[in-house]
N, C-alpha and C positions, 0 to 999 in steps of 0.2 A: 837560408843556411840549414834552419830545423827540418825543412821540409826533404832535403838530400840525404840527411842523416834517418828520418823515416823510413825511406825508401833502399836504405842500405841493410835497415834492421829486418825491413819486410823481406828482401831478397834472400838475405844470409838465413833467415828462419825458412825460407820455403826451399833452397837449396839444401839446408840440413835434414829438412823433413824427407826428401826424396832420396837424400844419400843415406841416412840412417836405416830407411825402410829398405832399401836395397840391402844394405849391410847386413840386416836382420833376417834379410829372406835366405840370403847365402850361408849364414851361419845357423840357420834353421830356429831362432828366435821368434818372438812374438812381433808381428811386423806392425800392426796397429798399434801398439804399445810404443815401439820405438818411433814410430812416424809423428806422434801425439808428442811426443818428449823433445823431437829434433825440431817441431814446428812450436813448441813454447820456449824451449831453452836455447835453441840454435846451436851454434858450435861447442856450447859449454856442455851438451850431451853425451860428448867425447869420451870422457873418464868414465861416466857413469856405464857407458855402453862397454868399454874395454873391460871395467871390473867385473860387468856380467857375464860377458864374453868368458874371461878365463875361470869365473865359479861355475858355469854350466860347463866348460871341458874339465874342470877338475871332478866333480859331480859325475860325469859320465866315465871318467876313468876309475873314479873309487867303486863304482858298483859293476864294472866289469861288462857295460852294455857299449863299450866304444870298439868298433872294428874297423881297420884298415883294408881297404879293398887295392888291389895291384891292378 
């Protein structure tokens, strides 16, 4: 039983690492940072990622460097 739990935790962390790296790349955030956090914390990284993404968007809007291209 403990071996299967360990396998689930390792696979969850590995998939979170890849998922957060891709999401950070798409959002223009630091890829290595979010990949490492995804590897260490697994899916528990999502609240941190969404809050950081929101703060980055607000910062861009506040300083007027946000451009929407059609």
